[in-house]
C-alpha positions in Angstrom: -31.7 -210.9 -82.9 -35.0 -212.3 -84.1 -38.0 -211.6 -81.8 -39.2 -214.4 -79.6 -42.9 -215.3 -79.2 -43.0 -213.9 -75.7 -41.9 -210.4 -76.8 -44.6 -207.9 -77.6 -44.1 -204.8 -79.8 -43.9 -201.5 -77.8 -46.9 -199.4 -78.4 -46.4 -195.8 -79.4 -48.4 -193.1 -77.6 -51.2 -191.4 -79.5 -50.5 -188.1 -81.2 -52.5 -186.2 -78.6 -50.5 -187.8 -75.8 -47.2 -186.9 -77.5 -48.4 -183.3 -78.0 -49.3 -183.1 -74.3 -45.9 -184.5 -73.3 -44.2 -182.0 -75.5 -46.1 -179.0 -74.1 -45.5 -180.1 -70.5 -41.8 -180.6 -71.2 -41.6 -177.1 -72.7 -44.0 -175.4 -70.2 -41.7 -172.5 -69.7 -41.7 -171.5 -73.4 -45.4 -172.1 -73.6 -46.0 -169.9 -70.6 -44.0 -167.0 -72.0 -45.6 -167.2 -75.4 -49.2 -167.5 -74.1 -48.9 -164.7 -71.5 -47.4 -162.4 -74.0 -50.0 -163.2 -76.6 -52.8 -162.8 -74.0 -51.7 -159.3 -73.1 -51.2 -158.4 -76.7 -54.7 -159.8 -77.6 -56.2 -157.6 -74.9 -54.5 -154.5 -76.3 -55.7 -155.4 -79.8 -59.4 -155.5 -78.8 -60.2 -151.9 -79.9 -58.8 -152.8 -83.3 -60.9 -155.9 -83.5 -64.2 -154.2 -82.6 -67.0 -154.6 -85.2 -69.7 -152.1 -86.1 -73.0 -152.8 -84.4 -75.9 -154.1 -86.5 -79.5 -155.0 -85.8 -79.9 -158.8 -85.9 -83.7 -159.0 -85.4 -85.4 -157.9 -88.6 -88.7 -157.5 -86.9 -87.5 -154.5 -85.0 -87.5 -152.2 -88.1 -86.4 -149.0 -86.3 -87.4 -145.8 -87.9 -89.7 -147.5 -90.4 -92.7 -145.4 -89.3 -93.2 -141.7 -88.9 -93.6 -140.2 -85.5 -97.1 -139.5 -84.4 -96.4 -137.2 -81.4 -98.4 -134.0 -81.9 -98.4 -130.5 -80.5 -101.4 -131.5 -78.4 -99.2 -134.0 -76.6 -96.5 -131.4 -76.1 -98.9 -128.8 -74.7 -100.4 -131.4 -72.3 -97.0 -132.3 -71.1 -96.2 -128.6 -70.5 -99.4 -128.2 -68.5 -98.4 -131.2 -66.3 -95.0 -129.7 -65.7 -96.5 -126.3 -64.9 -98.9 -127.9 -62.3 -96.0 -129.8 -60.7 -93.7 -126.8 -60.6 -96.4 -124.8 -58.9 -96.0 -127.0 -55.8 -92.4 -126.1 -55.1 -93.4 -123.4 -52.6 -95.5 -125.8 -50.5 -94.3 -127.9 -47.5 -92.6 -131.1 -48.7 -95.2 -133.5 -47.3 -98.2 -131.8 -48.7 -96.4 -131.1 -52.0 -95.6 -134.9 -52.3 -99.3 -135.8 -51.8 -100.5 -133.1 -54.2 -98.0 -133.9 -56.9 -99.0 -137.6 -56.7 -102.6 -136.6 -57.0 -102.0 -134.4 -60.0 -100.0 -137.1 -61.8 -102.7 -139.7 -61.0 -105.4 -137.3 -62.5 -103.4 -136.8 -65.7 -102.9 -140.6 -66.1 -106.5 -141.5 -65.4 -107.7 -138.8 -67.9 -105.9 -140.7 -70.6 -107.9 -143.8 -69.7 -105.0 -145.6 -68.0 -105.4 -148.0 -65.0 -103.7 -146.2 -62.2 -102.5 -147.7 -58.9 -100.1 -147.0 -56.1 -97.3 -149.2 -54.9 -96.1 -148.7 -51.4 -92.6 -150.0 -50.5 -90.4 -149.9 -47.4 -86.8 -148.9 -47.9 -84.2 -151.1 -46.4 -80.6 -150.2 -46.8 -78.2 -152.8 -48.2 -76.4 -154.5 -45.4 -73.8 -157.3 -45.4 -75.2 -160.7 -44.7 -73.3 -163.9 -45.7 -76.4 -165.8 -46.9 -77.5 -163.0 -49.3 -74.8 -164.2 -51.8 -76.6 -167.5 -52.1 -80.3 -166.7 -51.7 -82.5 -163.7 -51.7 -84.4 -162.9 -48.5 -88.1 -163.1 -48.4 -89.8 -159.8 -49.3 -92.3 -159.9 -46.5 -90.2 -161.6 -43.7 -88.7 -158.4 -42.4 -91.6 -156.0 -42.8 -92.3 -155.9 -39.1 -88.8 -154.7 -38.3 -88.9 -151.8 -40.8 -89.3 -148.2 -39.8 -92.6 -146.6 -40.7 -90.8 -143.4 -41.7 -88.7 -145.2 -44.3 -91.3 -145.8 -47.0 -92.2 -144.5 -50.4 -95.1 -144.6 -52.8 -94.7 -145.4 -56.5 -97.3 -144.4 -59.0 -98.1 -146.9 -61.8 -100.2 -146.3 -64.9 -101.1 -149.1 -67.3 -102.4 -148.8 -70.9 -104.0 -152.0 -72.2 -103.0 -152.8 -75.8 -106.0 -152.7 -78.1 -104.4 -155.1 -80.5 -102.9 -157.4 -77.9 -103.9 -160.2 -75.6 -102.4 -158.8 -72.4 -99.5 -161.3 -72.2 -96.7 -158.9 -72.9 -95.8 -155.4 -71.7 -93.2 -152.7 -72.2 -92.1 -150.7 -69.1 -91.2 -147.0 -69.1 -89.6 -145.8 -65.8 -89.1 -142.2 -64.8 -87.5 -141.6 -61.3 -89.1 -138.7 -59.6 -88.8 -137.2 -56.1 -92.3 -136.3 -55.0 -92.4 -133.0 -53.2 -88.8 -132.0 -53.8 -88.1 -132.6 -57.5 -85.9 -130.5 -59.7 -86.4 -129.1 -63.1 -84.6 -132.0 -64.8 -86.8 -134.6 -63.1 -90.0 -132.7 -64.1 -88.7 -132.5 -67.7 -88.1 -136.3 -67.8 -91.7 -136.7 -66.5 -92.9 -134.4 -69.3 -91.2 -136.5 -72.0 -92.7 -139.7 -70.6 -96.1 -138.2 -70.4 -95.8 -137.0 -74.0 -95.3 -140.6 -75.1 -97.9 -142.0 -72.7 -100.5 -139.6 -74.1 -99.8 -140.8 -77.6 -99.9 -144.5 -76.8 -103.2 -144.1 -75.1 -104.8 -143.2 -78.5 -103.0 -145.5 -81.0 -104.5 -148.7 -82.4 -101.3 -150.4 -83.4 -100.2 -151.2 -79.9 -99.8 -154.9 -79.4 -98.1 -154.9 -75.9 -99.4 -153.3 -72.7 -97.6 -150.1 -71.7 -96.6 -149.7 -68.0 -95.5 -146.2 -67.0 -93.8 -146.6 -63.6 -93.0 -143.3 -61.8 -90.5 -144.4 -59.2 -90.4 -142.5 -55.8 -86.7 -141.8 -55.8 -86.4 -140.2 -52.4 -84.4 -143.3 -51.3 -82.5 -143.6 -54.6 -83.5 -144.7 -58.0 -82.7 -148.5 -57.6 -84.7 -149.3 -54.4 -88.2 -148.4 -55.7 -87.7 -150.3 -59.0 -86.4 -153.3 -57.2 -89.2 -153.4 -54.7 -91.9 -153.0 -57.5 -90.3 -155.8 -59.6 -90.1 -158.1 -56.6 -93.8 -157.6 -55.9 -94.7 -157.8 -59.6 -93.1 -161.2 -60.0 -94.2 -162.6 -56.6 -97.7 -164.0 -56.6 -99.9 -163.0 -53.6 -102.5 -165.5 -52.6 -103.6 -163.8 -49.3 -104.4 -160.3 -48.1 -101.1 -160.0 -46.2 -99.7 -157.6 -48.8 -102.6 -155.2 -48.3 -102.3 -155.4 -44.6 -98.6 -154.6 -44.6 -99.1 -151.8 -47.0 -101.4 -149.9 -44.6 -99.6 -150.7 -41.3 -97.9 -147.3 -41.2 -100.9 -145.1 -42.1 -102.2 -142.9 -39.4 -105.7 -141.4 -39.2 -104.5 -137.9 -39.6 -102.0 -138.8 -42.4 -102.8 -136.8 -45.6 -102.1 -140.1 -47.5 -105.4 -141.5 -46.1 -107.4 -138.6 -47.6 -105.6 -139.2 -50.9 -106.7 -142.9 -50.8 -110.3 -141.8 -50.2 -110.3 -139.6 -53.2 -108.8 -142.4 -55.2 -111.5 -144.8 -54.2 -114.1 -142.3 -55.2 -112.6 -142.0 -58.6 -112.4 -145.8 -59.0 -108.6 -145.9 -59.1 -107.3 -149.1 -57.6 -105.1 -149.1 -54.5 -104.2 -152.8 -55.1 -101.3 -154.1 -57.1 -102.0 -154.2 -60.8 -100.0 -156.3 -63.3 -99.7 -156.4 -67.1 -98.1 -159.2 -69.2 -94.6 -160.5 -69.2 -92.1 -157.7 -69.6 -90.5 -157.6 -73.1 -88.1 -154.7 -72.3 -87.8 -151.7 -70.1 -86.5 -148.1 -70.6 -85.4 -145.9 -67.7 -85.7 -142.3 -68.8 -83.8 -139.5 -67.1 -82.8 -135.9 -67.9 -79.4 -134.9 -66.5 -79.0 -131.8 -64.4 -75.8 -131.0 -66.2 -75.9 -129.3 -69.6 -74.3 -130.4 -72.8 -71.8 -128.0 -74.3 -72.4 -128.5 -78.1 -75.5 -130.5 -78.7 -78.1 -132.6 -77.0 -76.4 -135.7 -75.7 -77.8 -139.2 -74.9 -75.8 -141.3 -72.4 -76.6 -145.0 -72.4 -76.0 -147.1 -69.2 -76.3 -150.9 -69.7 -74.2 -152.7 -67.1 -76.3 -154.8 -64.6 -75.3 -157.0 -61.7 -72.4 -159.4 -62.1 -71.5 -158.2 -65.6 -74.9 -158.9 -67.1 -75.7 -156.9 -70.2 -79.0 -156.4 -72.1 -79.4 -157.8 -75.6 -77.2 -155.7 -77.9 -80.2 -155.1 -80.3 -81.8 -152.9 -77.6 -78.8 -150.6 -77.6 -78.6 -150.7 -81.4 -82.1 -149.5 -82.0 -81.6 -146.7 -79.4 -78.3 -145.6 -81.0 -79.8 -145.8 -84.5 -82.9 -143.7 -83.7 -81.0 -141.2 -81.6 -78.3 -140.5 -84.2 -80.1 -140.9 -87.5 -83.6 -139.8 -86.6 -83.2 -137.3 -83.7 -79.7 -136.0 -84.3 -78.5 -136.7 -80.7 -74.9 -137.3 -79.8 -74.8 -140.8 -78.2 -72.2 -141.5 -75.5 -71.2 -144.4 -73.3 -69.0 -144.3 -70.2 -65.2 -143.8 -70.6 -62.2 -143.8 -68.3 -61.4 -140.2 -68.8 -57.9 -140.4 -67.5 -56.9 -142.8 -70.3 -57.8 -140.1 -72.9 -54.7 -138.2 -71.9 -52.5 -141.3 -71.5 -49.1 -140.9 -73.2 -48.3 -144.6 -73.4 -51.7 -145.3 -74.9 -51.2 -142.6 -77.5 -47.8 -144.2 -78.5 -49.5 -147.6 -78.7 -52.2 -146.2 -80.9 -49.6 -144.6 -83.2 -47.8 -147.9 -83.5 -51.0 -149.8 -84.5 -51.9 -147.0 -86.9 -48.6 -147.4 -88.7 -49.0 -151.1 -88.8 -52.4 -150.7 -90.3 -51.1 -148.4 -93.0 -48.3 -150.9 -93.8 -50.8 -153.7 -94.0 -53.1 -151.8 -96.3 -50.1 -150.9 -98.5 -49.4 -154.6 -99.0 -53.0 -155.5 -99.6 -55.8 -152.8 -99.8 -58.3 -155.5 -98.7 -56.8 -155.7 -95.3 -58.7 -153.4 -92.9 -56.4 -153.8 -90.0 -55.6 -150.8 -87.9 -57.5 -147.6 -86.9 -56.4 -144.1 -86.2 -54.5 -143.3 -83.0 -57.4 -141.1 -81.8 -60.0 -143.8 -82.4 -57.7 -146.3 -80.6 -57.5 -144.1 -77.5 -61.2 -143.5 -77.5 -62.0 -147.2 -77.9 -59.5 -148.2 -75.2 -61.0 -145.7 -72.7 -64.5 -147.0 -73.5 -63.4 -150.6 -73.4 -61.7 -150.1 -70.0 -64.8 -148.6 -68.6 -67.0 -151.4 -69.9 -64.5 -154.0 -68.5 -64.3 -152.3 -65.1 -68.1 -151.9 -64.6 -68.8 -155.4 -65.7 -66.1 -156.8 -63.4 -67.3 -154.7 -60.5 -70.7 -156.4 -60.7 -72.7 -153.3 -59.5 -75.5 -152.0 -61.7 -74.9 -148.6 -63.2 -78.5 -147.6 -62.9 -82.0 -148.9 -62.0 -82.1 -151.0 -65.2 -80.0 -153.5 -63.3 -83.1 -154.5 -61.2 -84.8 -155.6 -64.5 -81.9 -157.7 -65.6 -82.1 -159.7 -62.4 -85.5 -160.8 -63.6 -84.2 -161.6 -67.1 -85.7 -158.4 -68.6 -83.7 -156.4 -71.1 -83.4 -152.8 -69.9 -81.2 -149.8 -70.3 -81.0 -146.3 -68.8 -81.3 -143.3 -71.1 -79.9 -140.1 -69.7 -80.5 -137.1 -71.9 -78.3 -134.0 -71.3 -79.9 -130.9 -73.0 -77.7 -128.4 -74.7 -79.2 -125.6 -72.6 -80.9 -125.3 -69.2 -84.4 -126.8 -68.9 -85.5 -123.3 -67.9 -84.9 -122.0 -71.4 -88.4 -121.9 -72.9 -87.2 -121.3 -76.5 -86.0 -124.9 -76.9 -88.2 -126.5 -74.4 -90.8 -127.8 -76.9 -88.1 -128.9 -79.3 -86.4 -130.9 -76.6 -89.6 -132.5 -75.5 -90.4 -133.4 -79.2 -87.0 -135.0 -79.8 -87.0 -136.9 -76.5 -90.6 -138.1 -77.0 -90.0 -139.2 -80.6 -86.9 -141.2 -79.5 -88.8 -143.1 -76.8 -91.8 -143.6 -79.2 -89.5 -145.1 -81.9 -87.9 -147.5 -79.4 -91.3 -148.6 -78.1 -92.6 -149.1 -81.7 -89.6 -151.4 -82.5 -90.1 -153.4 -79.3 -93.8 -153.6 -80.0 -93.0 -155.3 -83.3 -91.3 -158.2 -81.6 -93.1 -161.5 -81.6 -90.8 -163.0 -79.0 -88.1 -161.9 -76.5 -84.8 -160.4 -77.6 -82.6 -163.4 -78.6 -81.0 -162.8 -82.0 -78.1 -160.5 -81.0 -75.4 -160.8 -78.3 -75.7 -160.9 -74.6 -72.0 -161.2 -73.9 -70.1 -158.2 -75.3 -68.1 -155.1 -74.5 -68.5 -151.7 -76.0 -65.7 -149.6 -77.5 -68.2 -147.0 -78.7 -72.0 -146.7 -79.0 -71.7 -148.2 -82.5 -68.8 -150.7 -82.0 -68.6 -153.8 -79.9 -66.3 -156.7 -79.1 -68.2 -160.0 -78.9 -67.5 -162.9 -76.5 -65.8 -164.9 -79.2 -63.1 -162.3 -79.6 -62.4 -161.1 -76.0 -62.4 -164.6 -74.6 -59.2 -165.3 -76.6 -57.1 -163.1 -74.3 -58.4 -164.9 -71.2 -57.9 -168.3 -72.8 -54.3 -167.5 -73.6 -53.6 -166.2 -70.1 -54.9 -169.3 -68.3 -53.7 -171.9 -70.9 -50.2 -172.3 -69.4 -51.6 -173.0 -65.9 -52.4 -176.8 -66.2 -49.2 -177.4 -68.2 -47.0 -175.7 -65.6 -48.8 -177.6 -62.8 -48.3 -180.9 -64.5 -44.7 -180.1 -65.2 -44.0 -179.2 -61.6 -45.7 -182.3 -60.3 -43.8 -184.5 -62.8 -40.4 -183.0 -61.8 -41.1 -183.5 -58.1 -42.1 -187.1 -58.7 -38.9 -187.7 -60.7 -36.9 -186.4 -57.7 -38.8 -188.7 -55.4 -38.3 -191.6 -57.8 -34.5 -191.0 -57.8 -34.5 -191.0 -54.0 -36.6 -194.2 -53.9 -34.2 -196.0 -56.3 -31.2 -194.9 -54.1 -32.8 -196.2 -50.9 -34.1 -199.4 -52.5 -31.1 -201.4 -51.4 -30.8 -204.6 -49.3 -29.5 -202.4 -46.5 -32.6 -200.1 -46.5 -34.2 -199.8 -43.0 -37.8 -199.7 -42.0 -37.6 -196.0 -41.3 -36.4 -195.4 -44.9 -39.3 -197.4 -46.3 -41.7 -195.3 -44.1 -40.1 -192.1 -45.3 -40.5 -193.2 -49.0 -44.1 -194.0 -48.4 -44.8 -190.6 -47.0 -42.9 -188.9 -49.8 -45.1 -190.7 -52.4 -48.2 -189.2 -50.8 -46.8 -185.7 -50.0 -49.1 -184.1 -52.6 -51.8 -184.6 -50.0 -50.1 -182.2 -47.7 -49.9 -179.6 -50.4 -53.6 -180.1 -51.2 -54.5 -179.9 -47.5 -52.5 -176.6 -47.2 -54.3 -175.1 -50.2 -57.7 -176.2 -48.9 -57.1 -174.7 -45.4 -55.9 -171.4 -46.9 -59.1 -171.2 -48.9 -61.1 -172.0 -45.8 -59.2 -169.1 -44.2 -60.2 -166.9 -47.2 -63.8 -167.8 -46.6 -63.5 -166.8 -43.0 -61.9 -163.5 -43.9 -64.9 -162.8 -46.3 -67.3 -163.2 -43.4 -65.4 -160.9 -41.0 -67.1 -157.7 -42.2 -70.5 -159.1 -41.0 -69.2 -159.0 -37.5 -67.2 -155.7 -37.9 -70.4 -154.0 -39.1 -71.9 -154.8 -35.7 -69.4 -152.4 -34.0 -71.2 -149.1 -33.4 -69.8 -145.8 -34.7 -66.9 -147.5 -36.5 -65.5 -145.4 -39.3 -64.4 -146.9 -42.6 -60.7 -146.4 -41.7 -61.1 -148.2 -38.3 -63.1 -151.0 -40.0 -60.3 -151.5 -42.5 -57.6 -151.7 -39.8 -59.7 -154.1 -37.8 -60.3 -156.3 -40.8 -56.6 -156.4 -41.7 -55.6 -157.1 -38.1 -58.1 -159.9 -37.7 -57.2 -161.5 -41.0 -53.5 -161.5 -40.2 -54.2 -162.8 -36.7 -56.3 -165.7 -38.0 -53.7 -166.6 -40.6 -51.0 -166.7 -37.9 -53.1 -168.9 -35.7 -53.8 -171.2 -38.6 -50.1 -171.4 -39.3 -49.2 -172.2 -35.7 -51.9 -174.9 -35.5 -51.6 -176.6 -38.9 -48.3 -175.4 -40.3 -46.1 -176.2 -37.3 -43.1 -178.6 -37.9 -44.7 -181.2 -35.6 -47.4 -181.9 -38.2 -44.9 -182.6 -40.9 -42.5 -185.0 -39.2 -41.6 -186.9 -42.3 -41.9 -184.1 -44.8 -39.8 -181.5 -43.0 -36.8 -183.7 -42.6 -35.4 -182.8 -46.0 -36.6 -179.5 -47.4 -36.0 -179.9 -51.1 -37.4 -178.6 -54.4 -40.1 -181.3 -54.3 -42.0 -179.6 -51.5 -42.4 -176.1 -52.8 -42.8 -177.4 -56.4 -45.8 -179.6 -55.4 -47.3 -176.8 -53.4 -46.9 -174.5 -56.4 -48.5 -177.1 -58.6 -51.5 -177.4 -56.2 -51.7 -173.5 -56.0 -51.7 -173.2 -59.8 -54.4 -175.8 -60.1 -56.6 -173.9 -57.6 -56.0 -170.6 -59.5 -57.0 -172.4 -62.8 -60.2 -173.8 -61.3 -61.1 -170.6 -59.6 -60.6 -168.4 -62.7 -62.6 -170.8 -64.9 -65.5 -170.9 -62.4 -65.4 -167.1 -62.1 -65.4 -166.7 -65.9 -68.8 -168.4 -66.0 -70.2 -166.0 -63.4 -68.5 -162.8 -64.4 -66.1 -163.0 -67.4 -64.7 -159.4 -66.9 -63.8 -160.1 -63.3 -62.0 -163.3 -64.3 -60.1 -161.4 -67.1 -58.8 -158.8 -64.6 -58.1 -161.6 -62.0 -56.1 -163.5 -64.6 -54.0 -160.4 -65.5 -53.0 -160.1 -61.8 -52.7 -163.7 -60.6 -51.4 -165.7 -63.6 -48.0 -163.9 -63.9 -47.4 -164.1 -60.1 -48.2 -167.8 -60.0 -46.0 -168.7 -62.9 -43.1 -166.6 -61.6 -43.3 -167.7 -57.9 -40.1 -169.4 -56.7 -38.5 -169.3 -53.3 -36.5 -166.2 -52.9 -33.8 -168.1 -51.0 -32.9 -170.2 -54.1 -32.5 -167.0 -56.2 -30.4 -165.4 -53.6 -28.1 -168.4 -53.4 -27.7 -168.5 -57.2 -26.4 -164.9 -57.3 -27.0 -164.5 -61.1 -28.5 -161.6 -62.9 -31.4 -163.7 -64.0 -32.2 -164.7 -60.5 -31.9 -161.1 -59.3 -34.4 -160.0 -62.0 -36.7 -162.8 -61.0 -36.6 -161.5 -57.4 -37.6 -158.0 -58.5 -40.4 -159.4 -60.7 -41.8 -161.5 -57.8 -41.7 -158.6 -55.4 -43.4 -156.3 -57.8 -46.0 -158.8 -58.9 -46.7 -159.8 -55.3 -47.3 -156.2 -54.4 -49.6 -155.4 -57.3 -51.6 -158.7 -56.9 -52.4 -157.9 -53.3 -56.1 -156.6 -53.5 -55.7 -153.5 -51.3 -52.5 -152.5 -53.0 -54.0 -153.0 -56.5 -57.0 -150.8 -55.5 -54.8 -148.0 -54.2 -52.4 -148.2 -57.2 -55.3 -147.9 -59.7 -56.8 -145.1 -57.6 -53.5 -143.2 -57.5 -53.1 -143.6 -61.3 -56.6 -142.3 -62.1 -57.1 -139.8 -59.3 -53.7 -138.8 -57.9 -51.8 -139.6 -54.7 -53.8 -137.0 -52.7 -57.0 -139.0 -53.1 -55.6 -141.9 -51.1 -57.6 -142.7 -48.0 -57.4 -145.9 -45.9 -61.1 -146.1 -45.6 -61.7 -146.1 -49.4 -60.9 -149.8 -49.7 -63.4 -150.6 -47.0 -66.0 -148.5 -48.8 -65.3 -150.2 -52.1 -65.5 -153.7 -50.6 -68.7 -152.6 -48.8 -70.3 -151.6 -52.0 -69.5 -155.1 -53.5 -71.0 -157.0 -50.6 -74.0 -154.6 -50.3 -74.9 -155.3 -54.0 -74.2 -159.0 -53.7 -71.5 -158.9 -56.3 -69.8 -162.2 -57.1 -66.5 -160.2 -57.4 -66.5 -160.0 -53.6 -66.7 -163.8 -53.3 -63.9 -164.1 -55.9 -61.6 -161.7 -54.0 -62.1 -163.4 -50.7 -62.2 -167.1 -51.7 -60.0 -167.3 -54.8 -57.7 -164.3 -55.2 -56.6 -163.6 -51.7 -55.9 -167.3 -50.7 -54.0 -167.9 -53.9 -52.0 -164.7 -53.2 -51.1 -165.9 -49.7 -50.1 -169.3 -51.1 -47.8 -167.6 -53.7 -46.3 -165.5 -50.8 -45.7 -168.7 -48.9 -43.9 -170.2 -51.8 -41.7 -167.0 -52.1 -40.8 -167.2 -48.4 -40.3 -171.0 -48.4 -37.2 -172.1 -46.4 -36.0 -174.7 -48.9 
């Protein structure tokens, strides 16, 4: 028939729309392919790691010869001898005397020396600490006078600089009760500091910060950095610094002698910090050769610029002959399944090279195991969100910093290699400072988002984000597919009831059915509010006196379950769903699953911005459970093998995705079943909130609520 004038041609949807419709209609296939590819991409990361390279040409590591002389070594030995001579004195007097000796040596080099007094305050749970940092002076009046330390700071002004930039060298030291390893690290730092006080090429100020580590290594560095970056316009800081000093305190006499020698007791500053190095000597001894351990992870997965690690690794390996190491998950080195996987990838690499010699796919099985163990450690510590050393305090102020821990081959008491060890350690630090001194601007050329598979290999963000993207890609497609299927069911019901004999109650029921997604959204929202309340419960549990970690864990679990039961009785009772609960069909749980998957998708994307490693691990646990979730009652009625397998998968995934269960499963795999203790999970979570880790917020407000919603779907009485 010919077309009439009133008829309009039917418009075809755009290609992007047709592609979306196709993916949504085949969401099951897309989910299987993407999840499988995501896990495979994660396993392939050690193979895709690239060799590190120095991006900033101005660094030029190793371009100049070392200038450390025997004079610097002898002066450092004399300092160590003077400090070791105080070991037989009482601790209080030894602390004052060792600080006086260190100050004298610094001032003799022409450095500006000052003291920094800080009050130690243990990390405690407070809900607002996750969103704001407390004022540094607001709680001074509530602190104990006995819990304070005194840092020693020496500053060398650059003869060729303008005082606008500085490089920080940190050595933790327990005044009055130090060991041989700490004294040795102080000697290495003094060797470098002595050299830098004489050179003319220095363009950045040098700050030697000797941290009083009697309350740990992190607390003094954090307190000093907070005061360094906080301008003081009144004399309140000086008043608070002296509030604990008594007339008969030996510290007062020390201050008098300092005033006589024109050494400032005020807070001295240099320029903007370009970078920082934390130098330590380990108490343990290396078996074969001197070893350098690098610690780089800061709070919430932050990492220093990769160039800083690259110059340290280059100078340590190619100039000083040190063996450089990064942290590994040691239990994975003996993993049988990882060895089999490495052998498979090695065979695939050989087959690829036989087809085309230019293809460099594949590494040896031993390198794959080593890279996987290092990658797992890097992924875990970044996801944990807790700094692996005092360098984390610098990263919170956007200063690139790493901790260098040198393990000598022999005991520090061995005098035969003592000078050689000082020389190698001093030349390493000197070379790093020379390279940073060459920079005209802050580190910016290399990567800030990366994971290490060895000291000389890394996986950049453009590679490891592929695994995460593949894991979360099916979520919006499955959510849209479930919602569309539920609406088609409702549309069929509506067409059936849209007859001349339809009653007013039928029309009202149809209206409520068309808006039933609001009930699912409300349920998802309320469960997330419950998750926020569960996250705040430790604040009140911590107020219970003499409560052990095991008791705290039991109380936390009991209160969480009780609050969830009360929420269900108030909000989830049948009386609140008069029209929805009359016919419990697939549309109800499907829309609830759609809303849950949408919440998981949004939560994982937000967490990937804050801490990508935590989002990666969360996706591995949550995504399979969310995609597989289906009421167990339906699978039991079906009675098929496929349904039985799905029941087993749902039970296993639900158990593994539960945060305490996941923690104990991982702990059992790595440490054995005998290491299980109920209070360990509380201690682990306590460390997360004490360090203000965003992972704690993710577990309480994203992971746990979504797990409860998936459990609700499994137990749905459809």
